[in-house]
C-alpha positions as CSV (number, residue, x, y, z in Angstrom):
1,M,7.0,-109.1,-70.1
2,V,7.6,-105.4,-69.8
3,G,9.5,-103.7,-72.5
4,I,12.1,-101.3,-71.1
5,A,13.9,-98.5,-73.0
6,V,17.0,-97.2,-71.4
7,A,18.4,-93.5,-71.8
8,G,22.1,-92.7,-71.5
9,V,23.2,-96.2,-72.0
10,A,26.8,-95.2,-72.4
11,G,26.9,-93.8,-68.9
12,R,27.7,-95.9,-65.7
13,M,24.1,-96.0,-64.6
14,G,22.8,-96.6,-68.1
15,G,25.0,-99.8,-68.3
16,A,24.0,-100.9,-64.8
17,I,20.3,-100.6,-65.7
18,V,20.8,-102.6,-68.9
19,R,22.4,-105.3,-66.9
20,A,19.7,-105.2,-64.2
21,V,17.0,-105.5,-67.0
22,D,18.8,-108.7,-68.3
23,L,18.8,-110.2,-64.8
24,N,15.0,-109.6,-64.3
25,P,12.8,-112.3,-65.7
26,G,9.8,-110.0,-65.9
27,A,11.7,-107.3,-68.1
28,A,13.0,-107.2,-71.5
29,L,15.5,-104.6,-73.1
30,V,13.9,-103.1,-76.2
31,G,16.8,-100.7,-76.9
32,G,18.9,-97.8,-75.6
33,F,19.8,-94.4,-76.8
34,E,22.2,-91.4,-76.3
35,G,21.8,-87.8,-77.3
36,P,22.6,-86.6,-80.9
37,G,26.3,-86.6,-81.7
38,H,27.2,-88.8,-78.9
39,P,30.2,-91.1,-79.9
40,A,28.3,-94.2,-78.6
41,V,25.5,-93.8,-81.2
42,G,25.6,-96.6,-83.8
43,R,28.0,-98.8,-81.7
44,R,26.8,-102.2,-80.4
45,M,24.8,-102.1,-77.2
46,S,26.7,-105.1,-75.9
47,E,30.0,-103.4,-76.3
48,V,28.9,-100.0,-74.8
49,T,26.9,-101.5,-71.8
50,G,29.2,-104.5,-70.9
51,C,26.0,-106.7,-71.2
52,A,26.7,-109.5,-73.9
53,Q,22.9,-110.2,-74.0
54,A,22.1,-106.6,-75.1
55,A,21.2,-106.8,-78.7
56,G,21.1,-104.1,-81.4
57,L,22.8,-100.8,-81.7
58,V,22.7,-97.6,-79.6
59,S,20.0,-95.2,-81.1
60,E,20.2,-91.5,-81.5
61,G,17.6,-89.9,-79.5
62,P,14.5,-91.6,-77.9
63,A,11.9,-91.7,-80.7
64,E,12.9,-95.1,-82.2
65,V,13.2,-96.8,-78.9
66,L,10.2,-95.4,-77.2
67,A,8.0,-96.5,-80.0
68,K,8.7,-100.1,-79.0
69,A,8.8,-99.8,-75.3
70,D,6.3,-99.8,-72.4
71,V,8.5,-97.8,-70.1
72,L,11.6,-95.7,-70.1
73,V,14.2,-95.8,-67.4
74,E,16.6,-92.8,-67.3
75,F,19.2,-91.2,-65.2
76,T,20.7,-88.5,-67.2
77,T,20.6,-84.7,-66.7
78,P,17.7,-82.3,-65.8
79,A,17.3,-80.9,-69.2
80,A,17.7,-84.4,-71.0
81,S,15.2,-85.9,-68.5
82,L,12.4,-83.4,-69.4
83,A,13.0,-83.8,-73.1
84,N,12.8,-87.6,-72.8
85,L,9.7,-87.3,-70.5
86,Q,8.1,-85.1,-73.3
87,G,8.8,-88.0,-75.6
88,C,7.0,-90.5,-73.2
89,A,4.0,-88.1,-73.2
90,K,3.9,-88.1,-76.9
91,F,4.1,-91.9,-77.3
92,K,2.1,-92.5,-74.1
93,K,4.9,-94.5,-72.3
94,A,5.4,-94.7,-68.6
95,A,8.7,-93.4,-67.1
96,V,11.0,-94.0,-64.2
97,I,13.4,-91.0,-63.7
98,G,16.3,-91.1,-61.2
99,T,17.9,-87.8,-62.5
100,T,18.9,-85.4,-59.6
101,G,19.5,-81.6,-59.5
102,L,16.2,-80.5,-61.1
103,D,15.2,-76.9,-60.2
104,A,11.7,-75.8,-59.2
105,A,10.7,-74.9,-62.7
106,Q,11.9,-78.3,-64.0
107,K,10.0,-80.1,-61.3
108,K,6.9,-78.2,-62.1
109,E,7.1,-79.2,-65.7
110,M,7.5,-82.8,-64.7
111,V,4.3,-82.6,-62.7
112,K,2.6,-81.1,-65.7
113,L,3.8,-84.1,-68.0
114,A,2.8,-86.7,-65.3
115,K,-0.8,-85.7,-65.8
116,K,-0.5,-87.5,-69.1
117,V,1.6,-90.6,-68.2
118,P,2.6,-92.5,-65.0
119,V,6.0,-91.4,-63.7
120,V,8.1,-92.6,-60.9
121,F,10.5,-90.0,-59.9
122,A,12.9,-90.5,-57.1
123,P,16.2,-89.2,-56.0
124,N,17.4,-92.7,-55.0
125,M,16.1,-96.0,-56.3
126,S,17.7,-98.1,-53.7
127,V,15.1,-100.1,-51.6
128,G,17.4,-99.7,-48.6
129,M,17.7,-96.0,-49.1
130,N,14.0,-95.5,-49.4
131,L,13.5,-97.4,-46.1
132,M,16.0,-94.9,-44.7
133,F,13.9,-92.0,-45.9
134,K,10.9,-93.5,-43.9
135,L,13.1,-94.2,-40.8
136,A,14.6,-90.7,-40.7
137,G,11.3,-89.1,-40.3
138,M,10.1,-91.6,-37.7
139,I,13.2,-91.3,-35.7
140,T,13.2,-87.6,-35.8
141,K,9.6,-87.5,-34.7
142,V,10.0,-89.8,-31.7
143,L,13.2,-88.3,-30.4
144,G,11.8,-84.7,-30.5
145,P,13.5,-81.4,-30.4
146,E,16.2,-82.2,-27.7
147,Y,18.1,-84.2,-30.4
148,A,20.3,-82.4,-32.9
149,L,20.0,-83.4,-36.5
150,E,23.1,-83.5,-38.6
151,L,23.7,-85.3,-42.0
152,V,26.9,-86.2,-43.8
153,E,26.9,-87.5,-47.4
154,A,29.6,-88.6,-49.6
155,H,30.0,-89.2,-53.4
156,H,32.4,-89.7,-56.0
157,D,34.3,-86.7,-57.6
158,Q,32.3,-86.5,-60.7
159,K,29.0,-85.8,-59.1
160,K,27.7,-82.4,-60.1
161,D,25.0,-81.5,-57.5
162,A,25.5,-81.1,-53.9
163,P,24.0,-82.0,-51.5
164,S,23.0,-85.1,-53.2
165,G,19.2,-85.7,-54.2
166,S,19.1,-88.4,-51.5
167,A,20.5,-86.1,-48.9
168,V,17.9,-83.5,-49.7
169,R,15.1,-86.0,-49.4
170,L,16.4,-87.1,-46.0
171,L,16.6,-83.4,-44.9
172,E,13.0,-82.9,-46.0
173,E,11.7,-85.8,-44.2
174,M,13.5,-84.6,-40.9
175,A,12.3,-81.1,-41.4
176,I,8.6,-82.3,-41.8
177,A,8.8,-84.5,-38.8
178,R,10.2,-81.6,-36.7
179,G,7.6,-79.1,-38.1
180,L,10.5,-76.9,-39.7
181,K,10.8,-75.0,-42.9
182,L,13.9,-76.6,-44.5
183,D,15.1,-73.4,-46.3
184,K,15.3,-71.6,-42.9
185,A,16.6,-74.5,-40.8
186,L,19.3,-75.8,-43.1
187,R,23.1,-75.1,-42.2
188,H,25.5,-76.0,-44.9
189,G,28.6,-76.7,-43.1
190,R,29.9,-74.3,-40.4
191,Q,32.8,-71.8,-40.7
192,G,33.9,-69.0,-38.6
193,L,32.1,-67.5,-35.4
194,V,28.7,-69.1,-35.9
195,G,27.6,-69.2,-32.3
196,A,25.9,-71.8,-30.4
197,R,23.8,-74.4,-32.2
198,T,20.0,-73.9,-32.1
199,K,17.3,-76.6,-31.7
200,D,15.8,-75.2,-35.0
201,E,18.6,-76.1,-37.3
202,I,19.5,-79.1,-39.4
203,G,23.1,-79.5,-40.4
204,V,24.4,-81.0,-43.7
205,S,28.0,-81.6,-44.8
206,V,29.2,-82.9,-48.2
207,I,32.3,-84.9,-49.2
208,R,33.4,-85.6,-52.7
209,G,36.3,-87.7,-53.8
210,G,37.4,-90.9,-55.6
211,D,34.7,-93.5,-56.5
212,I,32.4,-93.3,-53.7
213,V,29.1,-94.6,-55.0
214,G,26.9,-93.1,-52.3
215,D,27.2,-92.8,-48.4
216,H,24.6,-91.1,-46.2
217,T,24.7,-90.9,-42.4
218,V,22.1,-89.1,-40.3
219,Y,23.1,-88.1,-36.7
220,F,20.5,-87.8,-34.0
221,I,22.5,-86.3,-31.1
222,G,21.2,-86.1,-27.7
223,Q,22.7,-85.4,-24.2
224,G,24.5,-88.6,-23.3
225,E,23.8,-90.6,-26.5
226,R,23.5,-90.5,-30.3
227,I,22.0,-92.6,-32.9
228,E,23.6,-93.0,-36.4
229,L,21.5,-94.0,-39.2
230,T,23.7,-95.0,-42.1
231,H,23.1,-96.3,-45.8
232,R,26.2,-97.2,-47.8
233,A,25.8,-98.2,-51.6
234,H,28.4,-100.7,-52.6
235,S,27.6,-100.4,-56.3
236,R,25.3,-98.8,-58.8
237,E,23.6,-102.1,-59.2
238,T,21.4,-101.5,-56.2
239,F,20.0,-98.3,-57.8
240,A,19.6,-100.2,-61.2
241,Q,17.7,-103.1,-59.6
242,G,15.3,-100.7,-57.8
243,A,14.8,-98.8,-61.0
244,V,13.7,-101.9,-62.8
245,R,11.5,-102.8,-60.0
246,A,9.9,-99.3,-60.2
247,A,9.5,-99.9,-64.0
248,L,7.5,-103.2,-63.6
249,W,5.3,-101.3,-61.2
250,V,4.6,-98.1,-63.0
251,V,3.3,-99.6,-66.2
252,K,0.2,-100.8,-64.1
253,Q,-0.5,-97.4,-62.8
254,K,-2.7,-94.4,-63.9
255,P,-1.1,-91.2,-65.0
256,G,0.4,-89.3,-62.1
257,L,3.6,-88.6,-60.2
258,Y,5.0,-91.3,-58.0
259,D,8.1,-92.1,-55.9
260,M,9.8,-95.2,-54.6
261,Q,7.7,-95.0,-51.4
262,D,4.7,-95.8,-53.6
263,V,6.5,-98.6,-55.3
264,L,7.5,-100.2,-52.1
265,G,4.2,-99.5,-50.3
266,L,5.9,-97.4,-47.5
267,K,3.4,-94.5,-47.7
268,G,0.9,-94.0,-44.8
């Protein structure tokens, strides 16, 4: 049985992860926490997460919970993720991180900390979405430069980063397959007299509104036909289930930085 600690248990993803742990026979919830001063601290886990089987109270900060855990699962904010990962390194605990929006310096720090403990870091923990990452690169390579590449992603109105982490990963996979440098090829929407589309650009458009969990569609547009590759997340449960699957996998690994492609055996 793998003991799992959950960060940000008062959030929507935190609650979904707690429920996913409860449903997985190979996992056991050892506790959850929020940051100092959060109103959920000290409240019953069952009340905060909506999982009747979640015992105990919400802790303040990671130290108490990490000491009892085998692995931390966390979807919070870039700064909080790094602070929690530092705690994992201190206690020699594995980590699964689904936080998006990290900048280059923060990613560099994560790589450094992953030399001490095994870490799964992925912008999307969904099994289906990770298969889409693989397929996007494969389809791009097979179709070749005659097919235009466009991506549209949609999320709820509370999402802070754009494009989404999953969208960025799809764009990266397509750029690699096409042999392009993403920072030069990327076109964020189009406005004004932009001229004819070139073969060396990849377009991305972003939609925000309501309670959309996450939709991603890649268009491969040729003369006379197009292919549309779409993934729609119906609920956050799919991300939570994937995160728990990653947690059960990462505790058996050596220190290093992994992603869901490693967890699912999709590399190579």
